[in-house]
Structures are given as structure tokens and as C-alpha cells.
C-alpha positions as CSV (number, residue, x, y, z in Angstrom):
1,M,0.0,0.0,0.0
2,A,1.3,3.4,-0.8
3,E,2.6,5.6,2.0
4,N,1.1,8.9,2.8
5,P,2.2,11.5,0.3
6,T,4.6,14.2,1.6
7,N,4.3,17.9,1.0
8,T,7.1,19.0,-1.4
9,S,6.0,22.5,-1.9
10,E,3.3,24.8,-0.4
11,K,2.1,28.0,-1.9
12,V,2.0,30.8,0.6
13,P,-1.3,32.7,0.1
14,N,-1.1,36.4,-0.5
15,D,-3.7,39.0,0.1
16,E,-5.4,38.1,-3.2
17,D,-5.6,34.4,-2.3
18,T,-7.0,34.8,1.2
19,Q,-10.5,34.2,0.0
20,K,-9.6,31.2,-2.2
21,E,-8.8,27.7,-1.1
22,N,-5.2,26.9,-0.5
23,I,-3.7,24.7,-3.3
24,R,-0.7,22.6,-2.5
25,C,1.5,20.8,-5.0
26,L,2.2,17.2,-3.8
27,T,4.3,14.4,-5.2
28,T,3.5,10.8,-4.6
29,L,5.9,8.2,-3.3
30,D,4.2,5.2,-4.9
31,H,1.9,4.1,-7.7
32,F,-1.7,5.1,-7.3
33,G,-3.2,4.1,-10.7
34,F,-4.7,7.3,-12.0
35,E,-1.9,7.4,-14.6
36,C,-4.1,4.9,-16.5
37,L,-6.8,7.6,-17.0
38,P,-5.7,8.3,-20.6
39,S,-5.9,4.7,-21.6
40,Q,-9.4,4.5,-20.0
41,L,-10.5,7.4,-22.1
42,V,-9.0,5.9,-25.2
43,S,-10.8,2.5,-24.6
44,K,-14.1,4.3,-24.0
45,S,-13.8,6.4,-27.1
46,V,-12.9,3.5,-29.3
47,R,-15.8,1.5,-27.9
48,Q,-18.3,4.3,-28.4
49,G,-16.9,5.2,-31.8
50,F,-16.5,8.7,-33.3
51,F,-18.6,11.0,-35.4
52,F,-17.7,13.8,-37.8
53,N,-20.0,16.1,-39.8
54,I,-18.7,17.8,-43.0
55,L,-20.4,20.5,-45.0
56,C,-19.3,20.8,-48.7
57,V,-20.3,24.1,-50.3
58,G,-19.5,24.6,-54.0
59,E,-21.0,25.0,-57.4
60,T,-22.6,22.0,-59.3
61,G,-19.9,19.9,-61.0
62,I,-17.0,21.4,-59.1
63,G,-16.0,18.0,-57.6
64,K,-17.6,17.8,-54.1
65,S,-18.5,14.1,-54.3
66,T,-15.2,13.2,-55.9
67,L,-13.2,15.0,-53.1
68,I,-15.2,13.2,-50.4
69,H,-14.6,9.9,-52.0
70,T,-10.9,10.5,-52.3
71,L,-10.6,11.8,-48.7
72,F,-12.1,8.6,-47.2
73,N,-10.8,6.3,-49.8
74,T,-14.2,4.7,-50.5
75,K,-16.9,5.0,-53.1
76,L,-19.9,6.5,-51.3
77,K,-23.3,6.1,-52.8
78,D,-24.1,9.3,-54.6
79,D,-26.3,10.5,-57.5
80,S,-25.1,13.0,-60.0
81,S,-26.6,16.4,-59.7
82,S,-28.2,18.5,-62.4
83,H,-27.6,22.2,-63.2
84,F,-31.3,22.8,-63.5
85,H,-32.4,23.6,-59.9
86,S,-34.8,26.5,-59.2
87,H,-33.3,27.0,-55.7
88,V,-30.4,25.9,-53.6
89,G,-30.9,22.7,-51.6
90,L,-28.9,20.4,-49.3
91,K,-28.2,16.7,-49.7
92,I,-27.5,14.9,-46.4
93,Q,-25.9,11.4,-46.3
94,T,-24.6,9.4,-43.4
95,H,-22.0,6.7,-43.7
96,Y,-20.4,4.3,-41.2
97,L,-16.7,3.8,-41.8
98,E,-14.2,1.6,-40.0
99,E,-10.4,1.6,-40.0
100,N,-8.3,-0.8,-37.8
101,G,-11.1,-1.3,-35.4
102,V,-11.9,2.4,-35.1
103,Q,-15.5,3.3,-36.2
104,L,-16.5,6.7,-37.6
105,K,-20.0,7.9,-38.3
106,L,-19.5,10.3,-41.1
107,T,-22.3,12.8,-42.1
108,V,-21.7,14.6,-45.4
109,V,-23.9,17.6,-46.3
110,K,-23.5,18.9,-49.8
111,T,-25.1,21.8,-51.6
112,V,-27.3,21.1,-54.6
113,G,-27.9,23.8,-57.2
114,Y,-25.6,26.3,-55.5
115,G,-24.7,29.0,-58.0
116,D,-26.9,27.8,-60.7
117,Q,-29.6,30.4,-60.4
118,I,-29.6,33.7,-62.2
119,N,-30.6,35.5,-59.0
120,K,-28.0,34.4,-56.4
121,E,-29.0,36.9,-53.8
122,A,-30.2,34.4,-51.1
123,S,-28.2,31.3,-52.2
124,Y,-26.5,31.2,-48.8
125,Q,-29.8,31.1,-46.8
126,P,-30.4,27.3,-46.9
127,I,-26.9,26.8,-45.6
128,I,-27.4,29.2,-42.7
129,D,-30.8,27.7,-41.9
130,Y,-29.4,24.2,-41.7
131,I,-26.5,25.2,-39.5
132,D,-28.8,27.1,-37.1
133,A,-31.3,24.2,-37.1
134,Q,-28.6,21.8,-35.8
135,F,-27.5,24.4,-33.2
136,E,-31.1,24.8,-32.1
137,A,-31.7,21.0,-31.8
138,Y,-28.6,20.7,-29.6
139,L,-29.7,23.7,-27.5
140,Q,-33.2,22.2,-27.0
141,E,-31.6,18.9,-25.9
142,E,-29.3,20.8,-23.6
143,L,-32.2,22.7,-22.0
144,K,-34.2,19.6,-21.2
145,I,-34.6,18.5,-17.6
146,K,-33.6,15.0,-18.5
147,R,-30.8,15.1,-21.0
148,S,-29.7,12.1,-23.1
149,F,-26.5,13.2,-24.7
150,T,-25.2,9.6,-24.7
151,E,-27.9,8.7,-27.1
152,Y,-28.3,12.1,-28.8
153,C,-27.0,12.2,-32.4
154,D,-25.0,15.4,-32.6
155,S,-25.6,16.8,-36.1
156,R,-23.7,20.1,-35.7
157,V,-21.4,20.9,-38.6
158,H,-17.8,20.6,-37.6
159,A,-16.1,21.7,-40.8
160,C,-17.1,23.4,-44.0
161,L,-15.1,22.6,-47.1
162,Y,-15.7,25.7,-49.3
163,L,-14.8,24.7,-52.8
164,I,-13.5,27.7,-54.9
165,S,-13.7,27.6,-58.7
166,P,-10.2,27.6,-60.2
167,T,-10.7,30.9,-62.1
168,G,-7.1,32.1,-61.4
169,H,-8.4,35.7,-60.8
170,S,-10.2,36.2,-57.6
171,L,-13.1,35.1,-55.5
172,K,-16.6,35.4,-56.9
173,S,-19.0,37.8,-55.1
174,L,-21.2,34.8,-54.2
175,D,-18.2,33.2,-52.4
176,V,-17.4,36.4,-50.5
177,I,-20.9,36.9,-49.4
178,T,-21.5,33.3,-48.4
179,M,-18.3,32.9,-46.4
180,K,-19.0,36.2,-44.7
181,K,-22.4,35.0,-43.6
182,I,-21.3,31.6,-42.3
183,D,-17.8,32.3,-40.8
184,S,-19.3,32.9,-37.4
185,K,-21.3,29.7,-37.5
186,V,-18.9,27.0,-38.9
187,N,-15.2,26.3,-39.3
188,I,-14.5,27.3,-42.9
189,I,-11.6,25.5,-44.8
190,P,-11.2,27.1,-48.2
191,V,-10.3,24.7,-50.9
192,I,-9.3,25.4,-54.6
193,A,-11.0,22.6,-56.5
194,K,-9.6,21.1,-59.7
195,A,-6.3,22.8,-59.1
196,D,-4.7,20.9,-62.0
197,T,-6.3,23.4,-64.3
198,I,-3.9,26.1,-63.2
199,S,-0.2,26.3,-63.5
200,K,1.9,26.4,-60.3
201,N,2.9,30.0,-60.6
202,D,-0.7,31.1,-61.3
203,L,-1.9,28.9,-58.5
204,Q,0.4,30.6,-55.9
205,M,-0.7,34.0,-57.1
206,F,-4.3,32.9,-56.9
207,K,-3.8,31.7,-53.3
208,K,-2.4,35.0,-52.3
209,R,-5.2,36.9,-53.9
210,I,-7.8,34.7,-52.2
211,M,-6.2,35.2,-48.7
212,N,-5.9,39.0,-49.3
213,E,-9.6,39.1,-50.2
214,L,-10.6,37.0,-47.1
215,I,-8.6,39.3,-44.9
216,S,-9.9,42.5,-46.5
217,N,-13.5,41.4,-46.1
218,G,-13.0,40.3,-42.5
219,I,-13.7,36.6,-43.2
220,Q,-12.4,34.3,-40.6
221,I,-11.3,30.9,-41.7
222,Y,-10.2,27.9,-39.6
223,Q,-6.6,28.0,-38.4
224,I,-5.0,25.1,-36.7
225,S,-4.3,26.0,-33.1
226,K,-0.7,25.9,-31.9
227,E,-0.9,23.8,-28.8
228,D,2.8,23.2,-28.2
229,E,6.2,24.2,-29.5
230,V,6.7,20.8,-31.2
231,S,3.7,21.0,-33.5
232,A,3.6,24.8,-33.7
233,Q,6.0,25.1,-36.6
234,E,4.2,22.3,-38.5
235,H,0.8,23.8,-37.9
236,S,2.1,27.3,-38.9
237,L,3.3,25.9,-42.2
238,M,0.0,24.1,-42.8
239,N,-1.9,27.4,-42.0
240,E,0.3,29.2,-44.5
241,M,-0.7,26.8,-47.3
242,L,-4.4,27.9,-47.0
243,P,-6.4,27.7,-49.2
244,F,-5.5,24.1,-50.1
245,A,-5.2,23.4,-53.8
246,V,-6.6,19.9,-54.3
247,V,-7.4,17.4,-57.0
248,G,-9.8,14.5,-56.3
249,S,-9.7,11.1,-58.0
250,T,-10.4,7.5,-57.0
251,E,-8.9,6.0,-60.1
252,M,-5.7,4.0,-59.9
253,V,-3.0,5.0,-62.4
254,K,0.2,3.1,-63.0
255,V,3.3,5.2,-62.4
256,G,6.5,3.1,-62.9
257,K,6.0,-0.2,-61.1
258,R,3.3,1.0,-58.7
259,M,-0.3,2.0,-58.8
260,V,-1.3,5.4,-57.4
261,K,-4.4,7.6,-57.2
262,G,-4.3,10.2,-59.9
263,R,-5.4,11.4,-63.2
264,Q,-3.9,10.4,-66.6
265,Y,-3.2,13.2,-69.0
266,P,-1.4,13.2,-72.4
267,W,1.5,15.1,-70.8
268,G,1.8,12.8,-67.7
269,V,0.1,11.6,-64.5
270,L,-1.1,13.9,-61.7
271,Q,-0.8,12.1,-58.4
272,V,-3.4,13.0,-55.9
273,E,-1.3,11.9,-52.9
274,N,1.9,13.6,-54.1
275,E,2.5,16.8,-52.2
276,N,4.5,18.2,-55.1
277,H,1.4,18.0,-57.3
278,C,-1.4,19.2,-54.9
279,D,-2.3,19.9,-51.3
280,F,-4.6,16.9,-50.9
281,I,-2.4,15.2,-48.2
282,K,-2.3,18.4,-46.2
283,L,-6.1,18.7,-46.3
284,R,-6.6,15.1,-45.3
285,D,-4.1,15.4,-42.5
286,M,-5.9,18.5,-41.2
287,L,-9.3,17.0,-41.3
288,L,-8.6,13.4,-40.1
289,C,-5.1,13.2,-38.5
290,T,-4.4,16.3,-36.6
291,S,-7.4,18.6,-36.2
292,M,-10.6,16.6,-36.2
293,E,-11.1,16.9,-32.4
294,D,-10.0,20.6,-32.6
295,L,-12.6,21.2,-35.2
296,K,-15.3,19.6,-33.0
297,E,-14.0,21.6,-30.0
298,Q,-14.0,24.9,-32.0
299,T,-17.6,24.1,-33.2
300,H,-18.7,23.6,-29.6
301,I,-16.8,26.3,-27.8
302,R,-16.8,29.1,-30.4
303,H,-19.7,28.7,-32.8
304,Y,-22.3,26.9,-30.7
305,Y,-21.6,29.0,-27.6
306,G,-22.0,32.1,-29.8
307,Y,-25.4,30.8,-31.0
308,R,-26.4,29.7,-27.5
309,S,-25.5,33.1,-26.1
310,C,-27.6,35.0,-28.7
311,Q,-30.6,32.7,-28.2
312,L,-30.5,33.0,-24.4
313,Q,-30.2,36.7,-24.6
314,K,-33.3,36.7,-26.8
315,M,-35.0,34.7,-24.1
316,G,-34.1,37.4,-21.6
317,F,-31.1,35.8,-19.9
318,P,-28.2,38.3,-20.0
319,E,-24.7,37.3,-19.3
320,M,-24.0,40.2,-16.9
321,G,-26.3,41.9,-14.4
322,P,-26.9,45.6,-14.0
323,D,-23.8,45.9,-11.8
324,N,-21.6,44.2,-14.5
325,Q,-21.4,41.1,-12.4
326,P,-22.2,37.5,-13.5
327,V,-25.8,36.6,-12.7
328,S,-26.8,33.0,-11.8
329,F,-29.3,31.2,-14.0
330,Q,-31.5,30.6,-11.0
331,D,-31.7,34.3,-10.1
332,I,-32.5,35.2,-13.7
333,Y,-35.1,32.5,-13.8
334,E,-36.7,33.7,-10.6
335,A,-36.7,37.3,-11.9
336,K,-38.2,36.3,-15.2
337,R,-40.7,34.1,-13.4
338,Q,-41.7,37.1,-11.1
339,E,-41.8,39.4,-14.2
340,F,-44.0,36.9,-16.0
341,Y,-46.3,36.5,-13.0
342,E,-46.7,40.3,-12.8
343,Q,-47.3,40.5,-16.5
344,C,-49.9,37.8,-16.2
345,Q,-51.5,39.7,-13.3
346,R,-51.6,42.9,-15.4
347,E,-53.0,41.1,-18.4
348,E,-55.6,39.4,-16.2
349,E,-56.6,42.7,-14.7
350,E,-56.8,44.2,-18.2
351,L,-58.9,41.3,-19.3
352,K,-61.2,41.7,-16.3
353,Q,-61.6,45.4,-17.1
354,K,-62.3,44.7,-20.8
355,F,-64.7,42.0,-19.8
356,M,-66.6,44.3,-17.4
357,Q,-66.6,47.0,-20.0
358,Q,-68.0,44.5,-22.6
359,V,-70.6,43.3,-20.0
360,K,-71.7,46.9,-19.4
361,I,-71.9,47.6,-23.1
362,K,-74.0,44.4,-23.6
363,E,-76.2,45.2,-20.6
364,R,-76.8,48.7,-22.0
365,A,-77.6,47.2,-25.4
366,F,-79.9,44.6,-23.9
367,K,-81.7,47.3,-21.9
368,D,-82.1,49.4,-25.1
369,S,-83.4,46.4,-27.0
370,E,-85.8,45.5,-24.1
371,K,-87.1,49.1,-24.0
372,E,-87.5,49.1,-27.8
373,L,-89.4,45.8,-27.6
374,Q,-91.6,47.1,-24.8
375,D,-92.4,50.2,-26.8
376,K,-93.2,48.0,-29.8
377,L,-95.4,45.8,-27.6
378,E,-97.3,48.8,-26.3
379,D,-97.8,50.1,-29.8
380,L,-99.1,46.7,-30.8
381,K,-101.5,46.6,-27.9
382,R,-102.7,50.1,-28.7
383,I,-103.2,49.1,-32.3
384,Q,-105.0,46.0,-31.2
385,Q,-107.4,47.9,-28.9
386,Q,-108.1,50.3,-31.7
387,E,-108.8,47.4,-34.1
388,M,-111.1,45.8,-31.4
389,L,-113.0,49.0,-31.0
390,K,-113.4,49.3,-34.8
391,L,-114.6,45.7,-35.0
392,E,-117.1,46.3,-32.1
393,E,-118.5,49.4,-33.8
394,E,-118.8,47.5,-37.1
395,R,-120.5,44.6,-35.3
396,R,-123.0,47.0,-33.7
397,K,-123.8,48.6,-37.0
398,L,-124.2,45.2,-38.6
399,D,-126.6,44.1,-35.8
400,E,-128.6,47.3,-36.4
401,E,-128.7,46.7,-40.1
402,I,-129.8,43.0,-39.5
403,A,-132.6,44.2,-37.2
404,E,-133.7,46.8,-39.7
405,F,-133.7,44.2,-42.4
406,Y,-135.9,41.9,-40.4
407,K,-138.3,44.8,-39.7
408,M,-138.5,45.6,-43.4
409,K,-138.9,41.9,-44.2
410,A,-141.8,41.6,-41.7
411,A,-143.5,44.7,-43.1
412,H,-143.1,43.5,-46.6
413,E,-144.5,40.1,-45.8
414,A,-147.5,41.8,-44.1
415,V,-148.1,44.0,-47.1
416,Q,-147.8,41.0,-49.4
417,A,-150.3,39.0,-47.2
418,Q,-152.7,41.9,-47.2
419,S,-152.4,42.2,-51.0
420,C,-153.1,38.5,-51.4
421,T,-156.2,38.7,-49.2
422,N,-157.6,41.7,-51.2
423,T,-157.0,39.8,-54.5
424,K,-158.9,36.8,-53.2
425,K,-161.8,39.0,-52.0
426,D,-161.9,40.6,-55.5
427,K,-162.1,37.1,-57.2
428,D,-164.8,36.0,-54.8
429,R,-166.9,39.1,-55.5
430,K,-166.7,38.6,-59.2
431,K,-168.1,35.2,-59.0
């Protein structure tokens, strides 16, 4: 069993450290075992596997698919794209690769129809929408009470390969605008596609012009971080080679007695993996060998945190309080909760006032309607009474006329009977 560690050096706290916990540097006299932590992390990472998300932006036919196939030395299923697209779209494909027992989940997002439209004003918008959508999905998962990051599929874009047309002159205005819009959201790695169409001297001048345009327009591209002195020089040289001039090809060409990836031309063979011919090896080393984890870390710390900060500020969670001091999330939540409660109370009171006002208006309208109906009822009753009086008067007159009629009838019958009697007497007298 290891002996108790001895104190080799102790930091004497100064006035600034009086409020902080004392930190002592100790050395151990025997093996404890925590030196195996790196191997534990390696075993866990290999067991879980790795993931990497790449965004390829470039015009149709510039060689995005060929470059991806060449980078990962495999033929990924892909369909050829057409130049006849009314708007810019994105094609998302996920592949599972394995190399010497190490598994990689690769997600490739490629633009479709980019630069094919006459009006290219909003060609960058689908790219921004996609990147923001992945940030928002991660943020929503992060804000959940029960997170499941172990099972969550992180789809945030870690690297953007921006393929530049080998014009040999300068960047197109679409390239400048798009990179300016997305440089704060993703790690941009500028790549000159089909670099075998430009001579070496023109290619170097083209690279310088591109870098000058990027700097003058304030476009930030990905730079390999210089972590230590050993790799600092190598990384500096690799950063100086940006933008990478690459050529993609999965065809095997015979050069001497060996087969290499390249393109066969009448004047010779261009070898893809020959650093004297193009920068493909440098690009692959940056993406896969030296900077994959740094790209993922930059995506999380720089780009995602920037998006997260903006979204939380929109929600009303400032980073600093009124006294320029950090504010805890709990305090902000309680303040927002109280503010929301007071707002609800105000809105409830306003709704009550509006409701009472509407009730009064309706009551007044009902009373007016009731009075109007009552007046109409009184008018109808008065009209009815008048009609009844008229009918009674007409009935009385009718009864008088009937009585008069019967009197006249009786008188007529009496006269007729008297006449008959007189006639009969006259007949009898003649006989």
C-alpha cells in the first residue's frame, strides 16, 4: 500500500488568495493508478466510436463528391446532380466507416444547385438555416430537464469545405458573401477545386489573392491551433498553405511499377497523394489526422456557444447583471418568473376590465333592446285595442242593419199578405 504523500511545496497565500482555497502541489511516493486515465478514455472512445460532420459548399460539378470519395478512400453512394435547380438545396448522407477497429460515423452535407440560379441573392440562406437548425436542436436537448447526450445524435457541422472555382483571378462575389455570412457559424476551410487546371505560378498568385480578399473582407477561416512548440511550426506551415489546392480522384493509375491515385493526361500523370502535385495530403491530415477533435471543439466552444448566447439573450437571460457582475441562472429564472407572473396579473386585470366593460356595453344594449321591444309591444297593444273598437263598432252597425232588415222583411210580408187577401176577395166578389 502506498505511503502517505509528503508535501514537497506549499504556496503561501497572498492577500489576493486569502478568499480562495489553498492549493498545495504534492508528489506521490508510490503508484496510485490514475496514470491509466488516458488509456481508459481511449478505450471508452474506441468502444463508443467517433462522429464527424462535414459540409461541402460549391457549385454544381466542381467535384464535391469526388473529393469526399478521395478523402475517405471509398466509393460512397451518390447520385449525379443537375444544373437545373430553381433553388439551392442540401443533400444529407450518413455513412459508417471503420479503420483498424476504429469506427467513424460520417455525415456529409452537400449543396445542390448552388450558384446555378440567375438571382443568387439568397443562395446562402439554406446553408445558414441548416447550421442554425442543428444548433437549435442541440440547444433544446441541452435545456431539457432529463438530457440524453449519450444517445443524442450530434448533427452540428464541424467543418465546412468551401470549394472555390479555379478561375485564377479572384473570389466570386457569391463566395465572399456566403463565407462572410457563415464564418461565425462554422469552421471554414477554403479549398481550390480542380487545381490541376492552373499552372503552379498562377496557383500561388491565386492563393495570395484569395487570402488577401478574405482578410480585407474580414472573413475568418479555420486556423490550426498551436498547442505546443513541437507542433507549432508544422501547424504554422500548414496554415500558410491555405487555401488548399486539391485534386480528387479515386482512379488508380500506373506510375512506374506502382499504382497510385491520380489522373492520366497526355502530358503525364497527376498524383493525388503527391505533395508536389497538390495539397490533398495536407487537407486530409488536417481533417482526419491532426485537427478533427480541434474542429469539433471549436464548433462547440466558439460557434455553438455564440449561437447559444444569442438565443439565451433573446429569451431574456443576460450574461451580466446591471452591476456588471455575473448573474446566476436561478436568479435570472426567478426574476423572469416574477416578471412573467406580474405580467400575467396585469394582463388578467386588463382582461377583467375589458370583460366588465363589454358586459356593461352588452347590458346597455340589452336594456335598449328591451325598451325598444316594450315600446313595440305597447304600440301593438294600442293598435289591437283600436282594431277591437273598430270591430265592435262595425259589429254593432251590422246588428242594427240586420234588425232593420228583419223589420223591413216583416213589413213586406205583411203588405204581401194583405195584397193576397184583397186579391182573393176581389175574385170571390166577381163570382
